[in-house]
N, C-alpha and C positions, 0 to 999 in steps of 0.2 A: 954592771953591764946587763946582768940577767934581769934585774928589776926594770931597767930601761926598755929592754926587749919586750918584757911582759906588758909594760905600759903601752908600747906601740901596738901590740897585738889587740889590747882592749880598745884602743882608739880606732883601729882598723875595723874591728867588729862593730863598734858603735856606728861608724860612718856607713858601713854596709847595711846595717839595720835601718838607718835613716833613709838611704837610697831605696831600699826594698819597700819601706813604708810609703815613700812617695810614689813608687811605681804602683803599689796596691791602690793608693788613693786615686791615681790617674786611671787605673783599670775600673774603679767604681765611679765612673763619670759617664753619664748616659746622655745622648743627644736627642733633640726633638724640636718641636715648635710650639709656640703659644697659640691657642685657638680660642675664639669666642664661641660660647654656647648660644647658637642662633635660634630664634623663634620666628616663624613666618606668621604674620598677623593677617588673617583672611577678612574679606569683606563680609559683613553680616547681612547685607541686603543688596538688591540689584538696583542700579540707577546711576545717576551722575554724581560724581564727587563735588559737592558744593563748597566744602571747606577742607583744606589740607593744613593742619595747624602745627606741623613739625617739619623739619628738614633733615637731610642726611647729616650725621655727626652731632645732632642735637641730643638733648637730654629731656626726659619727662618723668614725672612722678607716677606712682601706681594709681590706677583708675582715672588718669588724665585722658580727656578726649583728644585723640590725635588726628581724627578725620571724621567727616560727616557725609553720609550718602543722602541724596535728596529724599525727603519724607513727605512731600506735598500730596502725592496720591494716597499714601497710607493715612494721612491725617484726614483727608476727605472721606475715605472709607470708614475711619473711626467715627466721624460725625454722622455718616449715614446710618451706621449700626446703632449708635446712641439714639438717634431720632426714631428709628424703628422700635427700639425698646420702649421709649416713652409712649409711642402710639399704642403698643400692646398693653402697657400698664393702664392707659385710659380706657381700653376696651374690656378690661376685667369686669365681669358682671357684678352689679350691686345686689348681692344675695339678700341682705337684710331688708332692703326696701321692696324688692320683688316679693318676698315672703310675707312682709307686713300686710300687704293688701289682702292676701288670702287669710291671714290670721284675724284681721279685722272683720272679714266676712263671716268667719267661723264664730267669732265672739258675738256678733249680732244674732246669728242663728241660735247660739246657746242662750242668749237673753230672751229671744222669742220663745224658745222651748220652756224656759222657766216660767214665763207668763202663762203659756198654755197649760202647763202642769198645775198651776194655781187655779186656773179656770176649771180644770178637770176635777180638782178637789171640791170646788164649789158647785159642780154639776152644770156649769155653763158651757163646757166643751167636751168633745169626745176624744177617745184615744187615737182615732184615725187622724185627727189633725196633728197630734204630737208625733205620730209615726212619720208623717211626711217631713216634718222638721228634722227629725232624727236622721232620716235618709239624706237630707241635704247636708247635715253636719258630717256624716260619714264621707260623702262625696268631697266636701271641703278638705277633710283630713287626707284623702287620697290625692287630691290635687296638690296639697301642700307637700306631700312626700315626693310626688313625681317632679314637681317644679324644683324642689330642693336638690334632688338627684341630678337633674339636667344641669342646673346651675353649677353644682360642684364639679361635674365633668367638664363643663365649659371652662370653669376657673382653672382646673388642673391642666387642661390643654393649653390655655394661654400662658400659664406659669412655665410649662415645659418649653414653649417657644421662647419665652424670655430667657430661660436658663441657657438654651442653645445659643441665643444671640449674645448673651453675656460672655459665654466661652469664646465666641468669635471675636468679641471686643478685646478680650485678654490676649488672644493670639495676635491681633493687629497691633496692640500696644507693645507686645514683646518684639514684633518685627520692627516697630519704630525705634525701640530702645537699641536693637542690634545695629541699626544704621549709624549709631554713634559709637565709633570704634574707640575702645579704651585700652590703654596700656595695662597689661596684667601685673606688672611689677615696675619698680624703679628701673628705667631702661635707658639705653643709648640707642639712637636710631642709626643702624648700619646702612640701610638701603631703602629708598622709596621708589616703588615700581609704578605708581600711578600719579599723574599730575591732576591738579584741581581743574575741573571741567570735563575730565574724561569719564567714560561710562565703565562700570564694573559689573560683573555678574556675582551673585552670591557665592562665597567660598573662594573667589579668586584672590591671589596674594596681593596685598596692598603695600606692605613694608616688612622689613626684616629688623628684628630687635635683638638686643642682647642685654642680659642683666647688668645693671650698673655696679661697678666696684668689684666684680669678680671676673676671673679668667681661668681657663684651663691650660695646662701644659701637658702635651702628649709626648712621651718618650718611648724608645724601643730598647728593651733590656734583653740581653742574651739569656738563654735558658739556664746556663750554668751560673748566672748571677742573681737568679730569683730569690735566693736566700737572703739577699740584702734589702729586698723591697716587700712590704706587706701593706695591705689596706689599713689606713689609720696612721701610718708613719708620718712624722714631720720631717720634711726634706728641705734642702737648700737648692734654690734655682738661680742660675747665673744668666745674665742677658747683657747684650752689648749696649754701651753708652757712647757719648761723644768722645772723640780722641782715641779710638781704638781700645778703650778700657772696658771693663765689665763691672756690673753692679750685681747685687744679690738680693734675694728676698726669700721668705719662708713660705712653704705650701704644705698641703696635706694630701697624701695619697688616698684617693677614694675608689679607685678601681684598678685591678690587675686582670688582664685578659685571661680567660680560662683556656684559650686555644692559641697555640703559637702561629706565627705567620712567617713567610719567606722560607718555607720548608723546601730544601733542595731535593729531597728524595722521599719516597714512600717507605723506605726501609728505616725503621726507627732504632738505629744503633745509639749507643751512649755518645759517640762522637758527634753525630749530626743533631742529636737532641741539644747539645751544647750550642750548636750553631743557629738554632731556632731563636726567634725574637718574640717577645711578648709585649703587647701594648700596655703601657702604664699611664694612668691619667691622674693628674694632680690638680687640685683646685687651690687658687691663691687670691688674695685681695689685690686689687689693682686700681689705683687712683689716676690712671692715664699715662704713667711712665712707660708701660709695656703695651705695645700694639699687637693686635692679632696678626699672625703670620711671621712674627719675629722668631729667629732661631734661639735656642737656649740650651742649657746644660743642667742636668740633675745630678746632685751629689747626695747620697744617703746620709 
């Protein structure tokens, strides 16, 4: 009889431990909602939306063009600047040809001086004749230096204008490229704010995107349960499915709030610290079974 009584005691203790364990597991179950990490895609230029290439609920790959703002005026501006640059290039002075005329004149004078010097040696000419030619050669050298300096300054001025206009051309080209709105990542389109044919201002929101295949779960954990949650932990998430049942998936904790919320009092006693809740964020893979806004449960 004593052995039977002892056995009943062990069975009762085991059942109590199981019930206690279930209650503890129920206590470590935190509630929250699934949320999409949203990105507002702004217009890169001002004008009319000439093409809206996606629709709400659709999917697009990274770098895919999702909308196009009218670029006709920018294209005309680009052509105008390009034509102005070509005109400036044609106006660049031909330094070599301009200087070659002076050099030919100087060479002719040098040949004349050589002949006069030969005549002086033979006694047929005087030094005065040679001095006049030498003066003309000196003047030709000064003219060469002056014209060369002027042409180089003119050339530098035109090149500076061309450089400034090429910078303007790059700016216009960048503005044209920004008119082609591209998805920054593989995304799902949550909301489209502008219809094709409407006008937008630069920076105005065109659509809302979320990263494809990932979702966040935001839960609220009491302060006295923070020991069970740490960034980097792998956790189980439960969500509702058809027929009143639940399904589960795995996620990773990537953020635990440093500040509590729902504080009932400014007096920080041990008791009300336990009543404070901390926001915990979990990232998970989602292929479409879970929708943003659905409620869920987190189990460490």
